[in-house]
C-alpha positions as CSV (number, residue, x, y, z in Angstrom):
1,M,5.8,14.1,9.1
2,V,4.8,12.1,5.9
3,N,2.8,13.7,3.2
4,L,-0.6,14.3,4.8
5,M,-2.5,12.8,1.8
6,L,-0.7,9.5,2.2
7,C,-3.0,8.9,5.3
8,Y,-6.2,9.8,3.3
9,P,-8.6,6.9,2.7
10,K,-10.6,6.6,-0.5
11,M,-13.6,5.5,1.5
12,Y,-14.5,6.2,5.2
13,K,-17.3,4.3,7.0
14,K,-18.4,3.8,10.5
15,R,-18.0,0.0,10.4
16,I,-17.3,-2.7,7.9
17,N,-21.0,-3.5,7.5
18,D,-21.5,0.0,6.0
19,I,-18.9,-0.4,3.1
20,D,-20.3,-0.5,-0.4
21,Y,-18.9,-3.8,-1.5
22,D,-20.7,-3.7,-4.8
23,K,-18.8,-0.5,-5.6
24,L,-15.5,-2.2,-4.8
25,K,-16.4,-5.2,-7.1
26,N,-17.4,-2.8,-9.9
27,I,-14.0,-0.9,-9.7
28,G,-12.1,-4.2,-10.0
29,I,-11.3,-5.0,-6.3
30,K,-10.7,-8.8,-6.0
31,C,-9.3,-9.1,-2.5
32,L,-10.5,-7.5,0.8
33,A,-7.7,-7.5,3.3
34,F,-9.2,-6.8,6.7
35,D,-7.2,-5.6,9.7
36,L,-8.0,-7.7,12.8
37,D,-7.9,-5.7,16.0
38,N,-10.7,-3.2,16.4
39,T,-11.7,-3.6,12.7
40,I,-13.3,-7.1,12.7
41,A,-12.7,-8.1,16.4
42,L,-12.3,-6.5,19.7
43,I,-8.7,-6.6,21.1
44,D,-9.7,-8.2,24.4
45,Q,-11.9,-11.0,23.1
46,D,-11.2,-14.2,21.3
47,I,-14.5,-14.4,19.4
48,I,-15.9,-12.8,16.4
49,T,-19.5,-11.5,16.4
50,K,-22.0,-13.6,14.3
51,E,-22.8,-10.5,12.3
52,T,-19.2,-10.0,11.3
53,E,-18.7,-13.7,10.6
54,L,-21.8,-13.8,8.3
55,L,-20.7,-10.7,6.5
56,L,-17.2,-11.9,5.8
57,R,-18.4,-15.3,4.8
58,S,-20.9,-13.8,2.3
59,L,-18.2,-11.6,0.9
60,K,-16.2,-14.8,-0.1
61,N,-18.7,-15.2,-3.0
62,D,-17.1,-12.2,-4.7
63,F,-13.7,-11.5,-3.1
64,I,-10.7,-13.2,-1.7
65,I,-10.8,-12.5,2.1
66,V,-7.6,-12.1,4.0
67,I,-6.9,-11.0,7.6
68,I,-3.8,-8.8,7.7
69,S,-2.4,-7.9,11.2
70,N,0.7,-6.8,12.9
71,N,-0.3,-9.2,15.7
72,R,1.1,-12.6,16.4
73,E,0.2,-15.7,14.5
74,K,-1.7,-17.5,17.4
75,R,-4.2,-14.7,17.5
76,V,-4.6,-14.0,13.8
77,K,-4.8,-17.7,12.8
78,K,-7.6,-18.3,15.3
79,Y,-9.9,-15.8,13.4
80,A,-8.7,-17.0,10.0
81,D,-9.6,-20.5,10.9
82,I,-13.1,-19.5,12.1
83,L,-13.6,-17.6,8.8
84,E,-11.8,-20.1,6.7
85,C,-9.8,-17.4,5.0
86,G,-6.2,-16.5,4.4
87,Y,-4.1,-14.4,6.8
88,V,-0.8,-12.5,7.2
89,C,0.4,-12.0,10.7
90,K,3.3,-9.8,11.8
91,A,2.6,-7.8,8.7
92,K,4.8,-4.8,9.6
93,K,2.2,-2.3,8.5
94,P,2.5,0.4,7.2
95,F,5.5,-1.1,5.4
96,G,4.8,-3.3,2.3
97,Y,5.9,-6.6,3.7
98,G,2.4,-8.0,4.5
99,F,0.7,-6.4,1.5
100,R,3.3,-7.9,-0.8
101,K,2.6,-11.3,0.7
102,I,-1.0,-11.0,-0.2
103,K,-0.3,-9.7,-3.7
104,N,2.1,-12.6,-4.5
105,R,0.2,-15.4,-2.7
106,Y,-3.0,-14.6,-4.7
107,N,-1.3,-13.4,-7.9
108,L,-3.0,-10.0,-7.7
109,K,-2.2,-6.5,-8.9
110,K,-1.9,-3.9,-6.2
111,C,-4.9,-2.1,-7.5
112,E,-7.0,-5.2,-7.0
113,I,-6.5,-5.2,-3.2
114,A,-8.6,-3.1,-0.7
115,I,-7.1,-2.6,2.7
116,I,-9.7,-2.1,5.4
117,G,-8.6,-1.0,8.8
118,D,-9.3,1.4,11.7
119,Q,-5.9,3.2,11.8
120,L,-4.6,6.0,9.5
121,I,-1.0,5.4,10.5
122,T,-0.8,1.7,9.8
123,D,-3.7,0.5,7.6
124,I,-4.4,3.6,5.4
125,L,-0.8,4.9,5.2
126,G,0.3,1.4,4.3
127,A,-2.4,0.9,1.7
128,N,-1.5,4.2,0.0
129,L,2.2,3.6,0.0
130,F,1.5,0.1,-1.5
131,N,-0.9,1.6,-4.1
132,A,-3.8,-0.6,-2.8
133,Y,-7.4,0.8,-2.2
134,P,-7.5,2.2,1.4
135,I,-10.7,2.1,3.4
136,L,-10.9,3.5,6.9
137,V,-13.5,2.4,9.5
138,D,-13.9,3.7,13.0
139,P,-12.5,1.4,15.7
140,M,-15.0,-1.1,17.2
141,A,-14.1,0.1,20.7
142,K,-12.1,2.8,22.5
143,K,-9.9,0.2,24.1
144,D,-6.7,-0.3,22.1
145,L,-3.5,-2.2,22.3
146,K,-0.8,-0.3,24.3
147,I,1.4,-0.1,21.2
148,T,-1.5,1.6,19.3
149,A,-1.6,4.6,21.7
150,F,1.2,6.5,19.9
151,N,-0.4,5.8,16.5
152,R,-3.7,7.2,17.9
153,L,-1.9,10.4,19.0
154,L,-0.5,10.9,15.5
155,E,-3.9,10.1,14.0
156,R,-5.6,12.8,16.0
157,K,-3.1,15.3,14.7
158,V,-3.7,14.2,11.1
159,F,-7.5,14.4,11.6
160,E,-7.0,17.9,13.1
161,K,-5.1,19.0,10.0
162,Y,-7.6,17.4,7.7
163,K,-10.5,19.3,9.5
164,K,-8.6,22.5,9.4
165,R,-8.0,22.3,5.7
166,G,-11.6,21.1,5.0
167,I,-10.4,17.7,3.7
168,M,-12.3,15.4,6.0
169,E,-13.6,15.2,9.6
170,K,-13.8,12.2,11.9
171,G,-17.3,10.8,11.9
172,E,-18.3,12.3,8.5
173,Y,-18.4,9.2,6.3
174,Y,-18.1,9.0,2.6
175,D,-17.6,6.7,-0.4
């Protein structure tokens, strides 16, 4: 297994609305790259909640907003069009492909990008490997894509190890 701390987020919140975006701005984050499925939208719906849409639109005043997803373009572009933001589909998280696309497209430094997602094994591991700022949120729903089931199994094991070592516990949020 990979180094356990590579899956450790710098911030953990229940949902994206709970994130301290002022703190991110103050530490030099310029781009917020949001995972799509179960982070900003449910996997079995083609709409985004008004609350989420309003939040992401308001964040555009201070940040570059990008959706980054391993999902196909048709699904990801639909949300990016609604939010009028950039996107990277088929990002191959946790590998650097999608993160590099964001960095290069917007001429950013790695440390200026925050990756926000609901999975330790794709979003947080990927952000840490890329040296971006990793933020974990709880999944919006229990229902996941079938491909995510294996990741969730690994994630449970990581959380068990974190709890056993007193590092962090699922549901105990922090900045």
